[in-house]
matplotlib code that plots the C-alpha trace (Angstrom):
import matplotlib.pyplot as plt

x = [61.2, 64.1, 63.0, 63.1, 66.4, 68.0, 66.2, 67.7, 71.0, 70.8, 69.3, 72.5, 74.8, 73.7, 73.5, 77.4, 78.3, 76.2, 78.0, 81.3, 81.6, 82.3, 82.7, 80.3, 80.9, 78.5, 79.5, 81.6, 78.7, 79.4, 76.4, 76.0, 75.6, 72.3, 70.8, 71.9, 69.9, 66.9, 67.8, 68.3, 64.5, 63.1, 65.1, 64.2, 60.5, 60.2, 62.2, 59.9, 56.8, 58.2, 58.9, 55.3, 53.9, 56.2, 54.6, 50.7]
y = [67.3, 67.7, 64.6, 62.5, 63.8, 62.8, 59.2, 59.0, 59.4, 57.2, 54.5, 55.4, 55.0, 51.7, 50.1, 51.4, 49.5, 46.5, 46.7, 47.7, 45.7, 48.3, 47.4, 48.9, 48.8, 50.3, 50.3, 47.0, 45.4, 44.7, 45.5, 42.4, 43.6, 42.1, 44.6, 47.4, 45.6, 45.9, 49.8, 49.9, 48.9, 50.9, 54.2, 54.1, 53.2, 56.1, 58.8, 57.7, 58.1, 61.5, 62.6, 61.9, 63.8, 66.7, 67.0, 67.5]
z = [10.1, 12.6, 14.7, 11.3, 10.5, 14.1, 13.4, 10.3, 11.3, 14.4, 11.9, 9.5, 12.3, 13.7, 10.2, 9.7, 13.2, 12.0, 8.5, 9.7, 12.9, 15.2, 18.7, 21.2, 25.2, 27.6, 31.0, 30.5, 28.8, 25.1, 22.8, 20.2, 16.7, 16.2, 18.8, 15.8, 13.4, 15.4, 16.2, 12.5, 11.7, 14.8, 14.0, 10.6, 11.1, 13.6, 10.8, 8.1, 10.5, 11.5, 8.0, 6.9, 10.0, 9.2, 5.7, 7.2]

ax = plt.figure().add_subplot(projection="3d")
ax.plot(x, y, z, "-o")
ax.set_aspect("equal")
plt.show()
């Protein structure tokens, strides 16, 4: 359940970054916003999957 919460928070932060247009730079590289949309889908799926695994 902890992993589901962590992945859920990561997905939420990426969604906020994409919607609000927050700038992200890693070692001088500007991370494109479209990458955050992919991260929302991946982290959201992992959160949902870990939640279901935790219910068993």
